[in-house]
C-alpha positions as CSV (number, residue, x, y, z in Angstrom):
1,X,350.5,210.8,-190.7
2,X,348.9,209.7,-193.9
3,X,348.1,213.3,-194.8
4,X,351.7,214.4,-194.3
5,X,352.9,211.5,-196.5
6,X,350.3,212.4,-199.1
7,X,351.3,216.1,-199.1
8,X,355.0,215.2,-199.3
9,X,354.3,212.8,-202.2
10,X,352.3,215.4,-204.1
11,X,355.1,218.0,-203.6
12,X,357.7,215.5,-204.9
13,X,355.6,214.7,-208.0
14,X,355.0,218.3,-208.8
15,X,358.8,219.0,-208.4
16,X,359.6,216.3,-211.0
17,X,356.9,217.5,-213.3
18,X,358.4,221.0,-213.6
19,X,361.9,219.6,-214.5
20,X,360.6,219.0,-218.1
21,X,359.7,222.7,-218.6
22,X,362.1,225.1,-220.4
23,X,364.6,226.6,-218.1
24,X,363.9,224.2,-215.2
25,X,366.1,221.4,-216.5
26,X,369.2,223.6,-216.7
27,X,368.6,225.3,-220.1
28,X,369.4,229.0,-219.5
29,X,366.7,231.5,-220.4
30,X,367.5,235.1,-221.4
31,X,366.6,237.8,-218.9
32,X,365.1,241.2,-219.8
33,X,368.5,242.7,-219.2
34,X,370.1,240.3,-221.7
35,X,367.4,241.2,-224.3
36,X,367.6,245.0,-223.8
37,X,371.3,245.7,-222.9
38,X,372.8,248.7,-224.6
39,X,375.6,248.0,-227.1
40,X,378.2,250.7,-226.5
41,X,380.0,252.6,-229.2
42,X,383.2,253.2,-227.1
43,X,383.8,249.7,-225.7
44,X,382.6,246.1,-226.2
45,X,379.5,244.4,-224.7
46,X,380.8,240.9,-223.8
47,X,378.8,237.7,-223.6
48,X,379.9,234.1,-223.1
49,X,383.5,233.1,-222.4
50,X,386.2,235.8,-222.7
51,X,387.7,236.0,-226.2
52,X,391.1,234.4,-226.0
53,X,394.1,234.1,-228.4
54,X,392.4,232.1,-231.1
55,X,393.7,232.5,-234.7
56,X,391.8,235.3,-236.5
57,X,390.5,234.1,-239.8
58,X,388.7,235.9,-242.7
59,X,385.1,235.0,-242.6
60,X,384.9,235.1,-246.4
61,X,387.9,232.7,-246.7
62,X,386.4,230.4,-244.1
63,X,383.1,230.3,-246.0
64,X,384.9,229.3,-249.2
65,X,386.8,226.4,-247.4
66,X,384.8,225.5,-244.3
67,X,386.3,222.1,-243.9
68,X,389.7,223.7,-243.4
69,X,388.4,225.4,-240.2
70,X,385.8,222.8,-239.0
71,X,386.0,222.2,-235.3
72,X,389.1,224.5,-234.9
73,X,388.6,227.4,-232.5
74,X,389.0,230.6,-234.4
75,X,388.1,234.3,-234.2
76,X,386.0,236.0,-236.8
77,X,385.0,239.6,-237.1
78,X,382.1,241.3,-239.0
79,X,378.8,243.0,-238.7
80,X,375.6,241.5,-237.4
81,X,373.2,241.5,-240.4
82,X,370.3,239.7,-238.6
83,X,369.7,238.3,-235.1
84,X,367.1,236.4,-233.1
85,X,364.3,238.7,-232.1
86,X,362.9,236.4,-229.4
87,X,365.8,235.4,-227.2
88,X,369.1,236.7,-228.7
89,X,370.4,233.2,-229.1
90,X,371.7,233.5,-232.7
91,X,372.9,236.0,-235.2
92,X,374.1,236.2,-238.8
93,X,377.5,237.7,-239.1
94,X,379.1,238.9,-242.4
95,X,382.4,240.7,-243.1
96,X,380.4,243.6,-244.6
97,X,376.8,244.6,-244.4
98,X,376.1,243.2,-247.9
99,X,378.5,240.2,-247.7
100,X,377.9,236.5,-247.3
101,X,376.9,235.6,-243.8
102,X,377.3,232.8,-241.4
103,X,374.7,231.8,-238.7
104,X,376.3,232.1,-235.3
105,X,374.6,230.2,-232.4
106,X,375.5,230.8,-228.8
107,X,377.1,227.6,-227.5
108,X,374.8,225.4,-225.4
109,X,372.2,228.3,-225.5
110,X,374.2,229.5,-222.5
111,X,374.4,233.2,-223.3
112,X,372.4,235.8,-225.3
113,X,372.9,239.0,-227.2
114,X,370.5,242.0,-227.2
115,X,367.5,241.7,-229.5
116,X,368.5,244.9,-231.4
117,X,372.1,243.7,-232.2
118,X,371.6,244.0,-235.9
119,X,374.1,246.6,-237.3
120,X,376.6,246.1,-234.5
121,X,380.3,245.1,-235.1
122,X,381.0,241.7,-233.7
123,X,384.1,239.8,-232.7
124,X,383.2,236.1,-232.2
125,X,385.3,233.2,-231.0
126,X,384.2,229.6,-231.7
127,X,384.1,226.8,-234.2
128,X,382.8,226.4,-237.8
129,X,380.5,223.4,-238.4
130,X,379.0,222.0,-241.5
131,X,375.6,220.5,-240.7
132,X,372.1,219.8,-242.0
133,X,369.1,221.7,-240.6
134,X,365.8,219.8,-240.6
135,X,362.8,221.1,-242.5
136,X,361.1,221.9,-239.3
137,X,364.1,223.9,-238.1
138,X,364.3,225.7,-241.4
139,X,360.6,226.6,-241.4
140,X,360.9,227.8,-237.8
141,X,363.9,230.1,-238.6
142,X,362.1,231.5,-241.7
143,X,358.9,232.2,-239.7
144,X,360.7,233.6,-236.7
145,X,362.8,236.2,-238.3
146,X,362.8,235.8,-242.1
147,X,366.0,233.7,-242.2
148,X,367.2,233.2,-245.8
149,X,368.8,230.2,-247.3
150,X,370.5,229.9,-250.7
151,X,368.9,226.6,-251.4
152,X,366.9,223.8,-249.8
153,X,367.4,220.1,-250.2
154,X,364.6,218.1,-251.8
155,X,363.2,217.2,-248.4
156,X,363.1,220.8,-247.2
157,X,366.2,220.5,-245.1
158,X,369.2,222.8,-245.6
159,X,372.9,222.0,-245.6
160,X,374.7,225.0,-244.0
161,X,377.9,226.3,-242.6
162,X,377.3,227.4,-239.1
163,X,379.5,228.9,-236.3
164,X,379.2,227.9,-232.7
165,X,380.2,230.8,-230.5
166,X,381.9,230.4,-227.1
167,X,382.2,234.2,-226.7
168,X,381.1,237.3,-228.5
169,X,381.9,241.0,-228.2
170,X,379.6,243.7,-229.7
171,X,380.2,247.3,-230.4
172,X,378.0,250.0,-232.1
173,X,379.5,251.7,-235.1
174,X,379.7,255.5,-234.6
């Protein structure tokens, strides 16, 4: 009887120990299919919530006056100029390949885009946010994929305009 109780207690403890690991506590993890999905040229690859009837706004106009659009659900369109090469959990979107971009993070890390998404056309629904990234986060983003920032604060942090996506649609340019 003591052995059964001991084995049960050991199993219970090991179950709780795994809850703290990535993915086990409810944080979604990208699958190989998420990372390698083909982005079509004749239709859209859709991720996250379906794009609804949010107001379409010019990305360039929103970047000039981010406070006007903060926390308001909008639709932006552009080209992905850079994206996460590890999980597909963020992308930088600009109206044109050489235009000013906004960092798009997938809401709650709940969905992912293919790792080769750079160059694809994107329709993204979500909200603009003005926030400060810590020095550690900035360093991580620079090391991970060469993220670029116009300027850093004295403490190494960065104030940035970001976009939290609830849904994204991707299409290859022919």
